[in-house]
C-alpha positions in Angstrom: 14.0 15.9 -80.6 16.9 18.2 -81.1 16.2 20.3 -78.0 16.2 16.6 -75.7 19.8 15.5 -77.3 20.9 19.8 -76.5 19.7 19.1 -72.6 20.8 15.7 -72.1 24.6 16.8 -73.4 24.2 20.3 -71.2 23.2 17.9 -68.2 26.3 15.1 -68.9 28.4 18.3 -69.4 27.0 20.0 -65.9 27.3 16.7 -64.0 30.8 15.7 -65.0 32.1 19.1 -63.8 29.9 18.8 -60.6 31.8 15.4 -59.8 35.3 17.0 -61.0 34.4 19.5 -58.6 33.6 16.9 -56.0 36.8 15.0 -56.3 39.0 17.7 -56.6 37.8 19.2 -53.1 37.9 15.8 -51.6 41.3 15.6 -52.8 42.1 18.7 -51.1 40.4 18.1 -47.9 42.4 14.6 -48.1 45.5 16.4 -48.3 44.4 18.6 -45.0 42.9 15.8 -43.4 46.1 13.6 -43.5 47.4 15.8 -40.5 44.3 15.6 -38.5 45.2 13.4 -35.5 48.3 12.6 -36.8 50.3 15.3 -35.0 50.8 16.5 -31.2 52.7 19.3 -29.7 53.4 18.8 -26.3 54.2 21.8 -24.4 54.1 21.6 -20.7 54.9 18.4 -18.5 54.9 17.6 -14.8 56.0 14.2 -12.6 54.7 12.7 -9.5 57.4 10.4 -8.2 55.4 7.5 -6.0 58.3 6.2 -4.1 60.9 9.0 -4.0 61.2 12.6 -2.8 63.4 15.2 -3.8 63.0 15.0 -7.4 62.2 17.5 -10.2 58.5 17.6 -10.8 58.5 20.5 -13.2 60.3 18.8 -16.7 60.0 21.6 -19.1 59.1 19.3 -21.8 58.9 20.2 -25.3 58.0 17.7 -27.9 56.3 16.4 -31.1 54.2 13.4 -32.3 53.7 12.5 -35.8 51.4 9.8 -36.6 53.0 7.0 -34.1 56.6 8.3 -33.7 57.5 10.7 -30.8 60.7 12.9 -29.9 60.8 14.8 -27.0 63.3 16.7 -25.0 63.0 17.6 -21.2 64.8 18.0 -18.0 64.6 14.9 -16.0 63.8 14.2 -12.4 67.6 14.6 -11.6 67.6 18.1 -13.6 69.8 16.9 -16.5 68.5 17.3 -20.3 67.2 14.3 -21.6 65.8 13.3 -24.9 63.1 10.7 -25.7 62.6 8.5 -28.9 59.5 6.5 -29.1 56.7 4.8 -30.7 53.5 5.5 -29.3 50.7 3.4 -30.6 47.1 5.3 -29.3 43.1 3.9 -29.6 40.3 5.8 -28.9 38.5 4.6 -26.1 35.9 7.2 -25.9 35.2 10.3 -28.2 37.4 12.2 -25.7 39.7 9.7 -24.3 42.7 7.6 -25.9 44.8 4.8 -24.5 48.1 3.8 -25.7 51.4 2.2 -24.9 55.1 4.5 -25.1 57.9 2.1 -26.4 61.3 3.8 -26.7 64.6 5.1 -25.1 65.4 8.1 -23.1 69.0 9.6 -22.3 70.0 11.8 -19.6 70.3 9.3 -16.6 73.7 7.9 -14.9 74.2 4.1 -13.8 73.3 5.3 -10.3 70.4 7.1 -11.1 69.0 4.2 -13.3 70.6 1.0 -13.7 68.6 -0.4 -16.6 70.6 1.1 -19.4 72.2 0.0 -22.9 74.9 2.2 -24.0 73.4 5.4 -22.3 69.5 4.9 -23.4 67.5 3.9 -20.7 64.1 1.8 -21.9 60.6 3.5 -21.8 58.0 1.1 -21.6 54.6 3.7 -20.4 51.1 3.0 -20.8 49.1 6.1 -21.5 45.6 7.8 -20.9 45.1 11.2 -22.9 42.0 13.4 -22.8 41.1 15.5 -25.0 38.5 18.6 -26.1 39.1 19.7 -29.6 42.5 20.6 -30.2 43.5 20.6 -26.4 44.9 17.4 -24.4 46.1 16.3 -21.4 48.1 13.1 -21.0 49.1 10.7 -17.8 51.7 8.2 -18.8 53.2 5.4 -15.8 57.0 5.2 -16.2 58.5 2.8 -13.4 57.4 4.6 -10.2 56.5 7.8 -11.9 52.9 9.4 -13.1 54.2 11.8 -15.7 51.5 14.5 -16.7 51.5 16.4 -20.0 49.8 19.1 -21.8 49.5 19.2 -25.3 47.7 20.6 -28.9 46.4 17.9 -31.0 46.1 19.1 -34.5 
């Protein structure tokens, strides 16, 4: 009887240690997973103007996304430094593709270049499609009459 009680105590102590270890591993993994899927770093960008010619096509874009918020800088179609701040909800379409909608504002355009402005900020409303494999992604967005292509590292 004493040996059974001792065995029961050992089993309970061992199982609580196992559960405590599992909980600490889950907590540790949760902290690491908090970043997974929530961060992109955009490092290259190009444009294709559908209705105009003679515009800058190599935009030297650099930016970051955290969750659904993004901030970028780039050389716009007129070779002027621009800044974008946007909200970009995305939804998994397939295991390797996401669709989204970028909503925000961009600076760097004169009234002659873009008449739709408020205080020097042009509204951004662009549907997006991102194709990705592991941590590398390729995004296409349509902003007015411009197709925007960019490469990104997805964490």
